[in-house]
C-alpha positions in Angstrom: -10.5 -7.4 -47.1 -8.1 -5.5 -45.4 -4.6 -6.7 -44.9 -3.8 -8.4 -41.5 -1.5 -6.7 -39.1 1.8 -8.1 -38.8 2.3 -10.2 -35.5 3.8 -8.1 -32.8 7.5 -8.3 -31.9 7.9 -10.4 -28.7 8.9 -8.4 -25.7 11.4 -9.5 -23.1 9.2 -8.2 -20.4 11.4 -9.3 -17.6 14.6 -8.2 -19.1 16.3 -11.5 -18.6 17.7 -12.1 -22.1 21.5 -12.3 -22.1 21.9 -12.2 -18.5 23.3 -14.5 -16.0 21.7 -15.7 -12.6 22.9 -17.8 -9.7 20.5 -20.1 -8.4 21.3 -21.8 -5.0 18.9 -24.5 -3.5 17.5 -26.9 -6.2 17.1 -30.3 -4.6 14.4 -31.7 -7.0 11.7 -30.7 -9.4 9.4 -29.5 -6.5 12.0 -27.1 -5.3 11.0 -23.3 -5.4 14.5 -22.7 -6.5 14.0 -25.0 -9.6 10.7 -23.3 -10.5 12.3 -19.8 -10.4 15.2 -21.0 -12.6 12.9 -22.5 -15.1 11.1 -19.0 -15.5 14.6 -17.3 -15.8 15.7 -19.7 -18.6 12.4 -19.6 -20.3 12.7 -15.8 -20.4 16.0 -15.9 -21.9 18.4 -15.8 -19.0 21.1 -18.1 -18.2 21.2 -20.0 -14.9 24.3 -21.2 -13.0 23.3 -23.5 -10.2 24.8 -24.4 -6.9 24.0 -27.4 -5.0 25.2 -28.4 -1.4 27.1 -31.6 -2.1 28.3 -34.0 -4.7 25.6 -36.4 -3.7 23.2 -33.6 -4.5 24.8 -33.0 -7.6 24.4 -36.7 -8.5 20.8 -36.9 -7.5 20.0 -33.6 -9.7 22.0 -34.8 -12.7 19.1 -35.7 -14.7 17.1 -32.6 -13.6 19.9 -30.3 -14.3 21.4 -32.1 -17.5 23.5 -29.9 -19.7 23.5 -27.0 -17.1 26.4 -25.5 -15.2 26.3 -26.9 -11.5 28.8 -25.9 -8.8 29.0 -27.6 -5.4 28.9 -25.0 -2.6 28.1 -26.0 1.0 27.3 -22.7 2.6 28.3 -24.1 6.1 31.9 -23.9 4.7 33.2 -20.5 4.1 36.0 -21.9 1.9 33.4 -23.3 -0.4 31.7 -19.9 -0.6 35.1 -18.2 -1.4 35.9 -20.8 -4.1 32.4 -20.2 -5.7 33.4 -16.5 -5.8 36.9 -17.0 -7.1 35.4 -19.4 -9.9 33.1 -17.0 -11.2 35.5 -14.1 -10.9 38.0 -16.1 -13.0 35.5 -16.4 -15.7 34.5 -12.7 -15.6 30.9 -13.7 -14.9 28.7 -10.9 -14.0 25.5 -11.9 -12.0 22.3 -9.9 -12.7 20.6 -11.8 -10.0 21.0 -14.2 -7.1 18.1 -16.7 -5.8 19.0 -17.8 -2.3 16.6 -20.7 -1.6 18.5 -22.5 1.2 17.1 -23.5 4.5 17.8 -26.3 6.9 16.6 -27.2 10.4 17.5 -30.5 12.2 14.3 -32.1 13.2 15.9 -35.6 13.6 14.6 -35.8 17.3 11.0 -34.8 16.2 9.1 -31.6 16.8 9.6 -30.4 20.5 8.5 -27.1 22.3 10.5 -24.1 21.2 12.1 -23.7 24.6 13.6 -27.2 24.2 15.4 -26.1 21.1 19.3 -26.8 21.5 21.9 -24.3 20.9 23.3 -26.7 18.1 20.1 -26.9 16.3 19.4 -23.1 16.4 22.9 -21.9 15.4 23.1 -24.4 12.6 19.8 -23.5 11.3 20.7 -19.8 11.6 24.0 -20.2 9.8 22.7 -22.1 6.8 19.2 -20.6 6.5 20.0 -16.9 7.4 23.6 -16.0 7.8 24.5 -17.7 4.4 22.7 -14.9 2.5 25.1 -12.3 4.1 28.1 -14.6 3.5 27.3 -15.5 -0.1 26.6 -11.7 -1.0 29.7 -10.5 0.6 31.7 -13.0 -1.5 30.1 -12.2 -4.7 29.9 -8.5 -4.2 32.3 -7.9 -7.0 30.5 -10.4 -9.4 27.1 -8.5 -9.1 26.1 -6.1 -11.7 25.7 -2.7 -10.2 21.8 -2.9 -10.4 21.6 -6.7 -9.5 18.6 -8.2 -7.6 18.9 -10.7 -4.8 15.9 -12.7 -3.9 15.6 -15.1 -0.9 12.4 -17.2 0.2 10.9 -16.4 3.5 7.7 -17.3 5.1 4.2 -15.5 5.1 4.6 -14.6 8.9 7.4 -14.9 11.4 5.0 -13.9 14.2 2.6 -16.9 14.1 3.9 -19.5 16.7 3.2 -22.5 14.4 4.2 -25.6 16.2 4.5 -27.5 13.0 7.3 -25.2 11.8 9.5 -25.6 14.9 12.2 -23.2 15.6 12.5 -21.8 12.1 10.4 -18.8 12.2 12.9 -16.8 14.3 15.6 -17.9 11.9 13.3 -16.6 9.0 12.8 -13.5 10.9 16.4 -12.8 11.0 16.7 -13.6 7.3 13.9 -11.0 6.7 15.6 -8.3 8.8 19.0 -8.7 7.1 17.4 -7.6 3.8 17.2 -4.0 5.1 20.9 -4.1 6.4 22.1 -5.6 3.3 20.4 -3.1 1.1 21.8 -0.1 3.2 25.4 -1.5 3.2 25.5 -2.4 -0.4 24.1 1.1 -1.4 27.4 2.4 -0.4 29.0 1.2 -3.8 26.1 -0.3 -5.9 22.2 -0.3 -6.5 21.9 -4.1 -5.6 18.5 -4.9 -4.1 17.6 -7.4 -1.5 14.1 -8.7 -1.3 12.2 -11.8 -0.2 9.2 -13.8 -1.3 7.3 -14.5 2.1 5.6 -17.7 1.1 2.6 -19.4 2.6 2.5 -23.1 3.1 3.9 -25.1 0.1 3.9 -28.7 -1.1 7.5 -29.2 -1.4 9.7 -32.3 -0.6 11.5 -30.5 2.1 8.3 -29.4 3.8 6.8 -32.8 3.8 9.7 -34.0 6.0 8.7 -31.6 8.8 6.6 -33.3 11.4 3.1 -32.1 11.5 3.5 -29.9 8.3 1.1 -31.8 6.3 -1.8 -31.3 8.7 -1.0 -27.5 8.6 -0.9 -27.5 4.9 -4.4 -29.1 4.8 -5.7 -26.6 7.3 -4.2 -23.7 5.2 -6.3 -24.9 2.3 -9.5 -24.6 4.4 -8.5 -21.0 5.5 -7.5 -19.6 2.2 -10.4 -17.8 0.7 -10.1 -19.6 -2.7 -9.9 -22.9 -1.1 -6.7 -24.1 -2.3 -3.1 -23.7 -1.1 -0.4 -21.5 -2.7 1.5 -23.1 -5.6 5.2 -23.3 -5.8 4.7 -21.7 -9.4 3.1 -18.7 -7.8 5.9 -18.1 -5.5 8.4 -18.5 -8.4 6.6 -15.9 -10.5 6.7 -13.4 -7.7 10.5 -14.1 -7.5 11.1 -13.7 -11.1 9.3 -10.3 -11.0 11.6 -9.3 -8.0 14.7 -10.4 -9.9 13.7 -8.4 -13.0 14.3 -4.6 -13.7 10.5 -4.4 -13.6 10.8 -4.1 -9.7 13.6 -1.7 -9.7 11.7 0.4 -7.1 11.3 -2.4 -4.5 14.1 -3.3 -2.1 14.3 -4.5 1.7 10.8 -6.0 1.3 9.1 -9.3 1.9 6.3 -9.7 -0.6 3.7 -12.0 1.0 2.3 -14.8 -1.3 -0.3 -16.6 0.8 -3.4 -16.4 -1.3 -5.2 -14.3 1.3 -4.8 -16.8 4.2 -3.8 -14.1 6.6 -7.2 -12.2 6.2 -9.2 -15.2 6.6 -8.4 -17.1 9.9 -12.0 -16.6 11.3 -13.7 -17.9 8.3 -17.1 -19.1 9.5 -16.9 -22.5 8.2 -13.4 -23.1 9.8 -14.7 -21.5 13.2 -17.9 -23.6 13.1 -15.8 -26.7 12.6 -13.8 -25.9 15.7 -16.7 -25.0 17.9 -18.8 -28.1 16.8 -15.8 -30.2 17.7 -15.5 -28.7 21.1 -19.3 -29.2 21.9 -18.8 -33.0 20.8 
């Protein structure tokens, strides 16, 4: 009998070991941010978390037990500045940032887009889009030269989905900012900015959007494989974008929709609609 070969040495494929990442946006265990953070931790990285309020810190206390959690409401510039000062005082270098923050006020129900109020739109823009720029500016000196910033977008900003309300234009602004952040940061670093453009997900936040569940069920019918995108699939793509393995990718939105965008005219779906119209 020949001697067996020794077990291969594990490879840190994602290159996270010994590095620190900031993850913003964990609300519960269904959050995309939480799934991304778990992958980072499982791959040897250290994660610092930010949550929007003390009440959110309390509600995530069990989930984020024994982890560093900092309160940072991105609507308040002073809290963003304080976050940067705290990290700087501890000489923390960030290998990456996960920006998984979004908010839209649908408290009055889903209304036609032209009835969106100025307050609703500007608040959503501030929290969901501009906050990326504000946070990155504040943290610019804490980023490693080749750090990676990843935000969460949507699979298309051109689909006038009534169940998503006025958030698609907000996400379009977020996506556009990736190119401008990449360009401006290139003056002094190689920090990369990308997004994961996710299809419809089953999260606690999405469940609160009027009409979203029906759209989610429709997506499952349109997706070629017959089942919706999983949060873990989005997280895995985000982890890749955070890693040095994606060093040649910047200012991009990687679509993760399980092929939904190529299958809107699926025969079964078309048939169901035309049959219903005949009835």
